[in-house]
OpenMM code with the backbone's topology and positions (N, CA, C; nanometers):
from openmm import Vec3, app, unit

residues = "MET LYS PHE PHE ILE LEU LEU SER SER PHE VAL LEU LEU SER TYR PHE SER TYR SER GLN LYS THR GLU GLU ILE GLN TRP TYR SER PHE GLU GLU ALA LEU ALA LEU ASN LYS GLU ASN PRO LYS LEU ILE PHE ILE ASP VAL TYR THR GLU TRP CYS GLY TRP CYS LYS LYS MET ASP ALA THR THR PHE LYS GLU ALA SER ILE ALA GLN TYR MET ASN LYS LYS TYR TYR CYS VAL LYS LEU ASP ALA GLU GLY ASP GLU ALA VAL THR TYR TYR GLY LYS THR TYR TYR ASN PRO ASN PRO ASP GLY ARG ARG SER THR HIS GLN ILE ALA ALA LEU LEU LEU ARG ASN LYS MET SER TYR PRO SER TYR VAL PHE LEU ASN GLU GLU SER LYS ILE LEU THR VAL VAL ASN GLY PHE ILE THR ALA GLU LYS PHE ASP PRO ILE ILE HIS TRP PHE GLY GLU ARG VAL TYR LEU LYS GLN THR TYR GLN GLU TYR ILE LYS THR TYR SER LEU LYS GLU".split()
positions = [
    Vec3(-0.8530, 4.9872, -0.0886),
    Vec3(-0.7908, 4.9174, 0.0219),
    Vec3(-0.8537, 4.7791, 0.0406),
    Vec3(-0.9901, 4.7715, 0.0306),
    Vec3(-1.0574, 4.6429, 0.0444),
    Vec3(-1.0108, 4.5463, -0.0633),
    Vec3(-0.9927, 4.5991, -0.1842),
    Vec3(-0.9453, 4.5161, -0.2945),
    Vec3(-0.8068, 4.4582, -0.2636),
    Vec3(-0.7188, 4.5396, -0.2109),
    Vec3(-0.5831, 4.4962, -0.1767),
    Vec3(-0.5868, 4.3874, -0.0687),
    Vec3(-0.6703, 4.4041, 0.0320),
    Vec3(-0.6826, 4.3043, 0.1393),
    Vec3(-0.7382, 4.1741, 0.0822),
    Vec3(-0.8393, 4.1848, -0.0006),
    Vec3(-0.8986, 4.0674, -0.0632),
    Vec3(-0.7970, 3.9955, -0.1518),
    Vec3(-0.7235, 4.0719, -0.2317),
    Vec3(-0.6216, 4.0136, -0.3192),
    Vec3(-0.5118, 3.9474, -0.2363),
    Vec3(-0.4666, 4.0121, -0.1322),
    Vec3(-0.3623, 3.9559, -0.0449),
    Vec3(-0.4092, 3.8268, 0.0203),
    Vec3(-0.5323, 3.8273, 0.0655),
    Vec3(-0.5888, 3.7070, 0.1275),
    Vec3(-0.5935, 3.5929, 0.0271),
    Vec3(-0.6347, 3.6210, -0.0937),
    Vec3(-0.6411, 3.5194, -0.1982),
    Vec3(-0.5024, 3.4622, -0.2283),
    Vec3(-0.4031, 3.5492, -0.2396),
    Vec3(-0.2660, 3.5060, -0.2684),
    Vec3(-0.2135, 3.4176, -0.1551),
    Vec3(-0.2340, 3.4604, -0.0316),
    Vec3(-0.1874, 3.3816, 0.0834),
    Vec3(-0.2583, 3.2476, 0.0916),
    Vec3(-0.3881, 3.2478, 0.0706),
    Vec3(-0.4648, 3.1244, 0.0744),
    Vec3(-0.4178, 3.0294, -0.0355),
    Vec3(-0.3947, 3.0810, -0.1535),
    Vec3(-0.3456, 2.9989, -0.2650),
    Vec3(-0.2094, 2.9402, -0.2329),
    Vec3(-0.1219, 3.0210, -0.1739),
    Vec3(0.0121, 2.9743, -0.1386),
    Vec3(0.0048, 2.8611, -0.0371),
    Vec3(-0.0743, 2.8796, 0.0679),
    Vec3(-0.0838, 2.7771, 0.1716),
    Vec3(-0.1503, 2.6508, 0.1195),
    Vec3(-0.2470, 2.6644, 0.0343),
    Vec3(-0.3109, 2.5470, -0.0238),
    Vec3(-0.2118, 2.4694, -0.1083),
    Vec3(-0.1319, 2.5391, -0.1857),
    Vec3(-0.0333, 2.4740, -0.2714),
    Vec3(0.0775, 2.4100, -0.1884),
    Vec3(0.1251, 2.4826, -0.0860),
    Vec3(0.2374, 2.4325, -0.0074),
    Vec3(0.1967, 2.3183, 0.0848),
    Vec3(0.0692, 2.2985, 0.1084),
    Vec3(0.0220, 2.1941, 0.1978),
    Vec3(-0.0226, 2.0698, 0.1196),
    Vec3(0.0308, 2.0505, -0.0017),
    Vec3(-0.0048, 1.9340, -0.0807),
    Vec3(0.0205, 1.8072, -0.0006),
    Vec3(-0.0732, 1.7150, -0.0073),
    Vec3(-0.0543, 1.5915, 0.0669),
    Vec3(0.0346, 1.4971, -0.0124),
    Vec3(0.1144, 1.4265, 0.0613),
    Vec3(0.2007, 1.3271, -0.0004),
    Vec3(0.1160, 1.2078, -0.0420),
    Vec3(0.1515, 1.1469, -0.1525),
    Vec3(0.0810, 1.0287, -0.1988),
    Vec3(0.1750, 0.9100, -0.1992),
    Vec3(0.1178, 0.7923, -0.1861),
    Vec3(0.1981, 0.6704, -0.1891),
    Vec3(0.2560, 0.6535, -0.3286),
    Vec3(0.3824, 0.6215, -0.3337),
    Vec3(0.4514, 0.5914, -0.4599),
    Vec3(0.4245, 0.4442, -0.4909),
    Vec3(0.3460, 0.4176, -0.5935),
    Vec3(0.3118, 0.2797, -0.6295),
    Vec3(0.4041, 0.2306, -0.7407),
    Vec3(0.4445, 0.1063, -0.7306),
    Vec3(0.5307, 0.0410, -0.8291),
    Vec3(0.4605, -0.0837, -0.8818),
    Vec3(0.5081, -0.1317, -0.9950),
    Vec3(0.4625, -0.2629, -1.0399),
    Vec3(0.5337, -0.3668, -0.9521),
    Vec3(0.4849, -0.4881, -0.9541),
    Vec3(0.5446, -0.5958, -0.8742),
    Vec3(0.6928, -0.6118, -0.9099),
    Vec3(0.7208, -0.6189, -1.0382),
    Vec3(0.8590, -0.6413, -1.0819),
    Vec3(0.9488, -0.5199, -1.0551),
    Vec3(0.8951, -0.3982, -1.0641),
    Vec3(0.9736, -0.2785, -1.0296),
    Vec3(1.0153, -0.2832, -0.8829),
    Vec3(0.9209, -0.3198, -0.7956),
    Vec3(0.9512, -0.3279, -0.6517),
    Vec3(1.0574, -0.4339, -0.6243),
    Vec3(1.0480, -0.5477, -0.6898),
    Vec3(1.1485, -0.6531, -0.6711),
    Vec3(1.2866, -0.6058, -0.7157),
    Vec3(1.2924, -0.5358, -0.8282),
    Vec3(1.4198, -0.4839, -0.8794),
    Vec3(1.4776, -0.3792, -0.7850),
    Vec3(1.3950, -0.2868, -0.7392),
    Vec3(1.4407, -0.1852, -0.6443),
    Vec3(1.4881, -0.2488, -0.5150),
    Vec3(1.4203, -0.3522, -0.4733),
    Vec3(1.4543, -0.4204, -0.3494),
    Vec3(1.5909, -0.4888, -0.3578),
    Vec3(1.6296, -0.5323, -0.4750),
    Vec3(1.7623, -0.5936, -0.4928),
    Vec3(1.8723, -0.4897, -0.4744),
    Vec3(1.8481, -0.3676, -0.5211),
    Vec3(1.9480, -0.2613, -0.5107),
    Vec3(1.9506, -0.1972, -0.3731),
    Vec3(1.8342, -0.1764, -0.3144),
    Vec3(1.8224, -0.1119, -0.1840),
    Vec3(1.7126, -0.1837, -0.1055),
    Vec3(1.7476, -0.2872, -0.0278),
    Vec3(1.6462, -0.3689, 0.0398),
    Vec3(1.5556, -0.2894, 0.1340),
    Vec3(1.4260, -0.3134, 0.1174),
    Vec3(1.3204, -0.2586, 0.2021),
    Vec3(1.2100, -0.3634, 0.2086),
    Vec3(1.1157, -0.3410, 0.2945),
    Vec3(0.9967, -0.4240, 0.2943),
    Vec3(0.9159, -0.3928, 0.1686),
    Vec3(0.8353, -0.4883, 0.1262),
    Vec3(0.7461, -0.4668, 0.0124),
    Vec3(0.6036, -0.4851, 0.0616),
    Vec3(0.5188, -0.3890, 0.0260),
    Vec3(0.3770, -0.3919, 0.0602),
    Vec3(0.3002, -0.4084, -0.0698),
    Vec3(0.2115, -0.5066, -0.0760),
    Vec3(0.1341, -0.5310, -0.1975),
    Vec3(-0.0145, -0.5176, -0.1669),
    Vec3(-0.0777, -0.4236, -0.2341),
    Vec3(-0.2225, -0.4051, -0.2245),
    Vec3(-0.2848, -0.4875, -0.3364),
    Vec3(-0.3474, -0.5998, -0.3003),
    Vec3(-0.4123, -0.6861, -0.3982),
    Vec3(-0.5585, -0.6433, -0.4062),
    Vec3(-0.5988, -0.5974, -0.5229),
    Vec3(-0.7314, -0.5392, -0.5417),
    Vec3(-0.7939, -0.5913, -0.6707),
    Vec3(-0.9194, -0.5531, -0.6927),
    Vec3(-0.9848, -0.5759, -0.8214),
    Vec3(-1.0555, -0.4463, -0.8601),
    Vec3(-1.0836, -0.4324, -0.9864),
    Vec3(-1.1507, -0.3126, -1.0371),
    Vec3(-1.2931, -0.2990, -0.9824),
    Vec3(-1.3594, -0.4098, -0.9549),
    Vec3(-1.4991, -0.4073, -0.9127),
    Vec3(-1.5169, -0.3975, -0.7610),
    Vec3(-1.4098, -0.3993, -0.6862),
    Vec3(-1.4145, -0.4045, -0.5396),
    Vec3(-1.4391, -0.2661, -0.4779),
    Vec3(-1.5554, -0.2483, -0.4184),
    Vec3(-1.5897, -0.1211, -0.3542),
    Vec3(-1.5016, -0.0884, -0.2347),
    Vec3(-1.4678, -0.1876, -0.1534),
    Vec3(-1.3826, -0.1638, -0.0361),
    Vec3(-1.2406, -0.1284, -0.0785),
    Vec3(-1.1968, -0.1815, -0.1909),
    Vec3(-1.0642, -0.1458, -0.2447),
    Vec3(-1.0625, 0.0033, -0.2792),
    Vec3(-1.1685, 0.0485, -0.3427),
    Vec3(-1.1788, 0.1897, -0.3807),
    Vec3(-1.1865, 0.2795, -0.2579),
    Vec3(-1.2562, 0.2326, -0.1553),
    Vec3(-1.2648, 0.3108, -0.0319),
    Vec3(-1.1281, 0.3194, 0.0354),
    Vec3(-1.0519, 0.2116, 0.0318),
    Vec3(-0.9165, 0.2117, 0.0887),
    Vec3(-0.8301, 0.3141, 0.0155),
    Vec3(-0.8401, 0.3171, -0.1172),
    Vec3(-0.7653, 0.4140, -0.1979),
    Vec3(-0.8059, 0.5575, -0.1657),
    Vec3(-0.9343, 0.5789, -0.1451),
    Vec3(-0.9869, 0.7142, -0.1249),
    Vec3(-0.9668, 0.7664, 0.0174),
    Vec3(-0.9448, 0.6771, 0.1132),
    Vec3(-0.9331, 0.7206, 0.2525),
    Vec3(-0.7963, 0.6880, 0.3114),
    Vec3(-0.7772, 0.5660, 0.3517),
    Vec3(-0.6557, 0.5254, 0.4236),
    Vec3(-0.5293, 0.5572, 0.3454),
    Vec3(-0.5249, 0.5188, 0.2184),
    Vec3(-0.4041, 0.5423, 0.1392),
    Vec3(-0.3833, 0.6896, 0.1063),
    Vec3(-0.4845, 0.7731, 0.1230),
    Vec3(-0.4724, 0.9176, 0.0993),
    Vec3(-0.4250, 0.9924, 0.2241),
    Vec3(-0.4272, 0.9272, 0.3372),
    Vec3(-0.3848, 0.9897, 0.4627),
    Vec3(-0.2352, 1.0237, 0.4533),
    Vec3(-0.2016, 1.1501, 0.4724),
    Vec3(-0.0640, 1.1975, 0.4531),
    Vec3(0.0375, 1.1216, 0.5386),
    Vec3(0.0050, 1.0962, 0.6647),
    Vec3(0.1014, 1.0266, 0.7516),
    Vec3(0.1228, 0.8827, 0.7070),
    Vec3(0.0184, 0.8192, 0.6560),
    Vec3(0.0293, 0.6820, 0.6048),
    Vec3(0.1176, 0.6825, 0.4801),
    Vec3(0.0886, 0.7719, 0.3871),
    Vec3(0.1649, 0.7787, 0.2616),
    Vec3(0.3118, 0.8068, 0.2891),
    Vec3(0.3385, 0.9013, 0.3762),
    Vec3(0.4775, 0.9369, 0.4068),
    Vec3(0.5527, 0.8172, 0.4660),
    Vec3(0.4908, 0.7478, 0.5588),
    Vec3(0.5571, 0.6339, 0.6219),
    Vec3(0.5753, 0.5192, 0.5228),
    Vec3(0.4732, 0.4926, 0.4434),
    Vec3(0.4824, 0.3845, 0.3444),
    Vec3(0.5948, 0.4115, 0.2453),
    Vec3(0.6062, 0.5350, 0.1983),
    Vec3(0.7119, 0.5687, 0.1035),
    Vec3(0.8504, 0.5557, 0.1656),
    Vec3(0.8597, 0.5812, 0.2927),
    Vec3(0.9884, 0.5743, 0.3630),
    Vec3(1.0327, 0.4294, 0.3881),
    Vec3(0.9386, 0.3446, 0.4254),
    Vec3(0.9733, 0.2104, 0.4732),
    Vec3(0.9460, 0.0958, 0.3753),
    Vec3(0.8661, 0.1215, 0.2726),
    Vec3(0.8218, 0.0135, 0.1847),
    Vec3(0.8350, 0.0511, 0.0374),
    Vec3(0.8467, -0.0530, -0.0446),
    Vec3(0.8166, -0.0400, -0.1863),
    Vec3(0.6716, -0.0861, -0.1955),
    Vec3(0.5838, -0.0007, -0.2414),
    Vec3(0.4408, -0.0299, -0.2443),
    Vec3(0.3972, -0.0706, -0.3844),
    Vec3(0.3206, -0.1767, -0.3896),
    Vec3(0.2768, -0.2349, -0.5160),
    Vec3(0.1248, -0.2387, -0.5214),
    Vec3(0.0705, -0.1996, -0.6351),
    Vec3(-0.0714, -0.2178, -0.6652),
    Vec3(-0.0793, -0.3392, -0.7565),
    Vec3(-0.1485, -0.4437, -0.7140),
    Vec3(-0.1578, -0.5657, -0.7931),
    Vec3(-0.3041, -0.5985, -0.8189),
    Vec3(-0.3453, -0.5859, -0.9443),
    Vec3(-0.4810, -0.6210, -0.9849),
    Vec3(-0.4892, -0.7735, -0.9879),
    Vec3(-0.5694, -0.8300, -0.8992),
    Vec3(-0.5812, -0.9759, -0.8880),
    Vec3(-0.6405, -1.0403, -1.0124),
    Vec3(-0.6957, -0.9581, -1.1001),
    Vec3(-0.7521, -1.0102, -1.2241),
    Vec3(-0.6819, -0.9502, -1.3464),
    Vec3(-0.5651, -0.8928, -1.3221),
    Vec3(-0.4893, -0.8290, -1.4298),
    Vec3(-0.4345, -0.9293, -1.5295),
    Vec3(-0.3818, -0.8762, -1.6406),
    Vec3(-0.3358, -0.9652, -1.7472),
    Vec3(-0.1854, -0.9589, -1.7736),
    Vec3(-0.1112, -0.8820, -1.6928),
    Vec3(0.0330, -0.8732, -1.7147),
    Vec3(0.1050, -0.9913, -1.6499),
    Vec3(0.2006, -1.0494, -1.7224),
    Vec3(0.2818, -1.1574, -1.6664),
    Vec3(0.3732, -1.0996, -1.5592),
    Vec3(0.3962, -1.1777, -1.4536),
    Vec3(0.4805, -1.1349, -1.3424),
    Vec3(0.5793, -1.2465, -1.3114),
    Vec3(0.7065, -1.2103, -1.2991),
    Vec3(0.8088, -1.3085, -1.2639),
    Vec3(0.8479, -1.2887, -1.1180),
    Vec3(0.8424, -1.3970, -1.0424),
    Vec3(0.8718, -1.3952, -0.8992),
    Vec3(0.9525, -1.5206, -0.8672),
    Vec3(1.0715, -1.5001, -0.8135),
    Vec3(1.1632, -1.6104, -0.7826),
    Vec3(1.1825, -1.7038, -0.9016),
    Vec3(1.2031, -1.6443, -1.0182),
    Vec3(1.2373, -1.7203, -1.1378),
    Vec3(1.1212, -1.7864, -1.2093),
    Vec3(1.0021, -1.7765, -1.1575),
    Vec3(0.8864, -1.8368, -1.2227),
    Vec3(0.7940, -1.7258, -1.2720),
    Vec3(0.7392, -1.7431, -1.3917),
    Vec3(0.6484, -1.6448, -1.4491),
    Vec3(0.5042, -1.6855, -1.4223),
    Vec3(0.4289, -1.5910, -1.3698),
    Vec3(0.2871, -1.6108, -1.3362),
    Vec3(0.2031, -1.5246, -1.4293),
    Vec3(0.0840, -1.5701, -1.4596),
    Vec3(-0.0037, -1.4980, -1.5505),
    Vec3(-0.1485, -1.5263, -1.5143),
    Vec3(-0.2388, -1.4579, -1.5797),
    Vec3(-0.3811, -1.4829, -1.5655),
    Vec3(-0.4192, -1.5797, -1.6771),
    Vec3(-0.4642, -1.6995, -1.6437),
    Vec3(-0.4922, -1.7989, -1.7478),
    Vec3(-0.6077, -1.7633, -1.8401),
    Vec3(-0.6961, -1.6740, -1.7969),
    Vec3(-0.8101, -1.6366, -1.8792),
    Vec3(-0.8416, -1.4887, -1.8577),
    Vec3(-0.7519, -1.3996, -1.9029),
    Vec3(-0.7668, -1.2574, -1.8723),
    Vec3(-0.8953, -1.1930, -1.9234),
    Vec3(-0.9582, -1.2524, -2.0223),
    Vec3(-1.0836, -1.1973, -2.0744),
    Vec3(-1.2057, -1.2568, -2.0049),
    Vec3(-1.1826, -1.3568, -1.9214),
    Vec3(-1.2928, -1.4217, -1.8504),
    Vec3(-1.3383, -1.3405, -1.7308),
    Vec3(-1.4591, -1.3639, -1.6906),
    Vec3(-1.5163, -1.2936, -1.5752),
    Vec3(-1.4491, -1.3428, -1.4473),
    Vec3(-1.3895, -1.2487, -1.3747),
    Vec3(-1.3250, -1.2737, -1.2456),
    Vec3(-1.2218, -1.3860, -1.2507),
    Vec3(-1.1424, -1.3867, -1.3549),
    Vec3(-1.0339, -1.4828, -1.3671),
    Vec3(-0.9149, -1.4338, -1.2842),
    Vec3(-0.8676, -1.5154, -1.1954),
    Vec3(-0.7638, -1.4769, -1.1006),
    Vec3(-0.6237, -1.4952, -1.1584),
    Vec3(-0.5415, -1.3939, -1.1379),
    Vec3(-0.4012, -1.4000, -1.1767),
    Vec3(-0.3306, -1.4990, -1.0842),
    Vec3(-0.2404, -1.5789, -1.1402),
    Vec3(-0.1700, -1.6807, -1.0615),
    Vec3(-0.0876, -1.6205, -0.9471),
    Vec3(-0.0277, -1.5034, -0.9687),
    Vec3(0.0543, -1.4434, -0.8623),
    Vec3(-0.0345, -1.3996, -0.7461),
    Vec3(-0.1556, -1.3526, -0.7745),
    Vec3(-0.2484, -1.3152, -0.6677),
    Vec3(-0.2878, -1.4389, -0.5875),
    Vec3(-0.3175, -1.5484, -0.6561),
    Vec3(-0.3533, -1.6735, -0.5878),
    Vec3(-0.2372, -1.7225, -0.5013),
    Vec3(-0.1158, -1.7124, -0.5522),
    Vec3(0.0018, -1.7539, -0.4747),
    Vec3(0.0181, -1.6674, -0.3500),
    Vec3(0.0165, -1.5359, -0.3686),
    Vec3(0.0387, -1.4441, -0.2568),
    Vec3(-0.0699, -1.4550, -0.1503),
    Vec3(-0.1939, -1.4770, -0.1934),
    Vec3(-0.3058, -1.4857, -0.0993),
    Vec3(-0.3347, -1.6288, -0.0557),
    Vec3(-0.2496, -1.7195, -0.0954),
    Vec3(-0.2628, -1.8612, -0.0590),
    Vec3(-0.4007, -1.9165, -0.0968),
    Vec3(-0.4456, -1.8747, -0.2150),
    Vec3(-0.5749, -1.9158, -0.2714),
    Vec3(-0.6952, -1.8754, -0.1876),
    Vec3(-0.6777, -1.7831, -0.0957),
    Vec3(-0.7894, -1.7301, -0.0172),
    Vec3(-0.8197, -1.5913, -0.0729),
    Vec3(-0.8955, -1.5903, -0.1807),
    Vec3(-0.9191, -1.4685, -0.2562),
    Vec3(-1.0201, -1.3793, -0.1857),
    Vec3(-0.9695, -1.2695, -0.1320),
    Vec3(-1.0496, -1.1722, -0.0600),
    Vec3(-0.9918, -1.0351, -0.0913),
    Vec3(-1.0790, -0.9404, -0.1212),
    Vec3(-1.0315, -0.8079, -0.1622),
    Vec3(-1.0957, -0.6992, -0.0776),
    Vec3(-1.0181, -0.6001, -0.0430),
    Vec3(-0.8744, -0.5897, -0.0650),
    Vec3(-0.7977, -0.6801, 0.0315),
    Vec3(-0.6790, -0.7176, -0.0090),
    Vec3(-0.5849, -0.7906, 0.0767),
    Vec3(-0.4498, -0.7235, 0.0634),
    Vec3(-0.3722, -0.7307, 0.1700),
    Vec3(-0.2420, -0.6650, 0.1740),
    Vec3(-0.1376, -0.7684, 0.2112),
    Vec3(-0.0369, -0.7805, 0.1262),
    Vec3(0.0690, -0.8773, 0.1481),
    Vec3(0.1944, -0.8018, 0.1891),
    Vec3(0.2562, -0.8462, 0.2965),
    Vec3(0.3809, -0.7879, 0.3441),
    Vec3(0.4931, -0.8854, 0.3136),
    Vec3(0.5943, -0.8357, 0.2410),
    Vec3(0.7125, -0.9157, 0.2094),
    Vec3(0.8317, -0.8574, 0.2843),
    Vec3(0.9238, -0.9450, 0.3245),
    Vec3(1.0445, -0.8959, 0.3905),
    Vec3(1.1461, -0.8485, 0.2874),
    Vec3(1.2638, -0.8136, 0.3332),
    Vec3(1.3677, -0.7603, 0.2443),
    Vec3(1.4171, -0.8634, 0.1430),
    Vec3(1.3939, -0.9909, 0.1707),
    Vec3(1.4300, -1.0972, 0.0759),
    Vec3(1.3126, -1.1294, -0.0171),
    Vec3(1.2101, -1.0478, -0.0134),
    Vec3(1.0894, -1.0614, -0.0967),
    Vec3(1.0105, -1.1882, -0.0660),
    Vec3(1.0204, -1.2360, 0.0569),
    Vec3(0.9435, -1.3530, 0.0999),
    Vec3(0.8230, -1.3071, 0.1817),
    Vec3(0.7145, -1.3815, 0.1696),
    Vec3(0.5893, -1.3445, 0.2349),
    Vec3(0.6020, -1.3521, 0.3868),
    Vec3(0.5646, -1.2412, 0.4520),
    Vec3(0.5562, -1.2387, 0.5982),
    Vec3(0.4142, -1.2732, 0.6420),
    Vec3(0.3174, -1.2036, 0.5851),
    Vec3(0.1770, -1.2292, 0.6190),
    Vec3(0.0850, -1.1608, 0.5193),
    Vec3(-0.0423, -1.1936, 0.5309),
    Vec3(-0.1479, -1.1328, 0.4512),
    Vec3(-0.2518, -1.0770, 0.5485),
    Vec3(-0.2946, -0.9551, 0.5230),
    Vec3(-0.3989, -0.8900, 0.6026),
    Vec3(-0.5129, -0.8593, 0.5066),
    Vec3(-0.6353, -0.8897, 0.5483),
    Vec3(-0.7508, -0.8741, 0.4594),
    Vec3(-0.8444, -0.7626, 0.5039),
    Vec3(-0.9136, -0.7048, 0.4061),
    Vec3(-1.0250, -0.6161, 0.4321),
    Vec3(-0.9905, -0.4689, 0.4388),
    Vec3(-1.0963, -0.3884, 0.4354),
    Vec3(-1.0807, -0.2443, 0.4499),
    Vec3(-1.0310, -0.2155, 0.5907),
    Vec3(-0.9329, -0.1245, 0.6019),
    Vec3(-0.8770, -0.0871, 0.7318),
    Vec3(-0.8675, 0.0648, 0.7371),
    Vec3(-0.9203, 0.1233, 0.8428),
    Vec3(-0.9103, 0.2679, 0.8601),
    Vec3(-0.7640, 0.3060, 0.8820),
    Vec3(-0.7321, 0.4304, 0.8582),
    Vec3(-0.5952, 0.4782, 0.8786),
    Vec3(-0.5508, 0.4568, 1.0230),
    Vec3(-0.6415, 0.4796, 1.1158),
    Vec3(-0.6091, 0.4637, 1.2579),
    Vec3(-0.5691, 0.3198, 1.2911),
    Vec3(-0.6335, 0.2232, 1.2286),
    Vec3(-0.6003, 0.0820, 1.2539),
    Vec3(-0.4872, 0.0323, 1.1638),
    Vec3(-0.4694, 0.0968, 1.0502),
    Vec3(-0.3638, 0.0580, 0.9560),
    Vec3(-0.2262, 0.1041, 1.0056),
    Vec3(-0.2229, 0.2195, 1.0694),
    Vec3(-0.0971, 0.2785, 1.1160),
    Vec3(-0.0145, 0.1835, 1.2033),
    Vec3(-0.0713, 0.1206, 1.3074),
    Vec3(0.0120, 0.0309, 1.3880),
    Vec3(0.0605, -0.0913, 1.3105),
    Vec3(-0.0172, -0.1373, 1.2153),
    Vec3(0.0251, -0.2539, 1.1363),
    Vec3(0.1505, -0.2202, 1.0563),
    Vec3(0.1474, -0.1068, 0.9859),
    Vec3(0.2641, -0.0723, 0.9033),
    Vec3(0.3860, -0.0386, 0.9879),
    Vec3(0.3647, 0.0139, 1.1075),
    Vec3(0.4778, 0.0423, 1.1963),
    Vec3(0.5339, -0.0855, 1.2586),
    Vec3(0.4480, -0.1814, 1.2902),
    Vec3(0.4933, -0.3089, 1.3471),
    Vec3(0.5915, -0.3773, 1.2520),
    Vec3(0.5582, -0.3754, 1.1235),
    Vec3(0.6504, -0.4311, 1.0249),
    Vec3(0.7647, -0.3344, 0.9959),
    Vec3(0.7316, -0.2088, 0.9711),
    Vec3(0.8301, -0.1089, 0.9295),
    Vec3(0.9417, -0.0864, 1.0289),
    Vec3(0.9119, -0.1003, 1.1575),
    Vec3(1.0135, -0.0831, 1.2613),
    Vec3(1.0761, -0.2163, 1.3026),
    Vec3(1.0416, -0.3226, 1.2316),
    Vec3(1.0936, -0.4580, 1.2542),
    Vec3(1.0559, -0.5152, 1.3911),
    Vec3(0.9517, -0.4616, 1.4505),
    Vec3(0.9059, -0.5107, 1.5807),
    Vec3(0.8550, -0.6536, 1.5679),
    Vec3(0.8025, -0.6902, 1.4513),
    Vec3(0.7495, -0.8244, 1.4286),
    Vec3(0.8538, -0.9330, 1.4539),
    Vec3(0.9821, -0.8961, 1.4491),
    Vec3(1.0895, -0.9930, 1.4717),
    Vec3(1.1058, -1.0312, 1.6190),
    Vec3(1.0546, -0.9464, 1.7086),
    Vec3(1.0768, -0.9718, 1.8508),
    Vec3(0.9526, -0.9654, 1.9383),
    Vec3(0.8384, -0.9245, 1.8817),
    Vec3(0.7184, -0.9071, 1.9626),
    Vec3(0.5950, -0.9380, 1.8792),
    Vec3(0.4979, -1.0059, 1.9396),
    Vec3(0.3743, -1.0342, 1.8674),
    Vec3(0.2977, -0.9036, 1.8455),
    Vec3(0.2096, -0.9055, 1.7483),
    Vec3(0.1291, -0.7870, 1.7217),
    Vec3(0.0393, -0.7557, 1.8413),
    Vec3(-0.0146, -0.8599, 1.9060),
    Vec3(-0.1005, -0.8394, 2.0219),
    Vec3(-0.0242, -0.7691, 2.1348),
    Vec3(0.1018, -0.8036, 2.1560),
    Vec3(0.1827, -0.7357, 2.2574),
    Vec3(0.2120, -0.5916, 2.2149),
    Vec3(0.2465, -0.5763, 2.0898),
    Vec3(0.2817, -0.4441, 2.0369),
    Vec3(0.1663, -0.3453, 2.0468),
    Vec3(0.0482, -0.3893, 2.0096),
    Vec3(-0.0663, -0.2982, 2.0036),
    Vec3(-0.1049, -0.2453, 2.1423),
    Vec3(-0.0711, -0.3193, 2.2478),
    Vec3(-0.1015, -0.2742, 2.3844),
    Vec3(-0.0236, -0.1475, 2.4228),
    Vec3(0.0938, -0.1330, 2.3634),
    Vec3(0.1796, -0.0176, 2.3985),
    Vec3(0.1904, 0.0851, 2.2858),
    Vec3(0.1261, 0.0578, 2.1759),
    Vec3(0.1355, 0.1453, 2.0593),
    Vec3(0.0600, 0.2751, 2.0817),
    Vec3(0.1200, 0.3848, 2.0369),
    Vec3(0.0473, 0.5113, 2.0321),
    Vec3(0.0621, 0.5667, 1.8916),
    Vec3(-0.0430, 0.6291, 1.8416),
    Vec3(-0.0463, 0.6803, 1.7056),
    Vec3(0.0748, 0.7658, 1.6756),
    Vec3(0.1423, 0.7345, 1.5676),
    Vec3(0.2633, 0.8095, 1.5282),
    Vec3(0.2234, 0.9384, 1.4597),
    Vec3(0.3015, 1.0412, 1.4836),
    Vec3(0.2754, 1.1718, 1.4207),
    Vec3(0.3515, 1.1842, 1.2918),
] * unit.nanometer
topology = app.Topology()
chain = topology.addChain("A")
for resn in residues:
    res = topology.addResidue(resn, chain)
    for name in ("N", "CA", "C"):
        topology.addAtom(name, app.Element.getBySymbol(name[0]), res)
């Protein structure tokens, strides 16, 4: 009987662990997001990072792993991971951008410099509207609790009618 109870408990625990899988952010390349946006317009979120950036890794391991953040981002945004020192060419508004020295130490990709307005800070997050034009850039590691109102301010189009400072006064954490 003890064996049966133990086995049943194991099966139930395994089932609940499997069924409670956390949602992850669906990441696209820059050009994939632009193409998808032409067919079905959404906001575009770009995480500009580097391989050596510790805060970028912490953002990936914490905030971006938060199930409510991932679910909302997938619903409202095309999300892009952009290595600021990457070597892939990127075409944006008819112009091709590249890293002029991809083998060099900390050589910046031209698209990262454009998006961040030459203020290279990692991690940085670029928000584009449905026409793929830059709305703003937000810098630094952000906890899920502080990131949530930012993505909702843009995602719910509140930015069109209310400042972030006004919005945050009435914001309550979304479930």
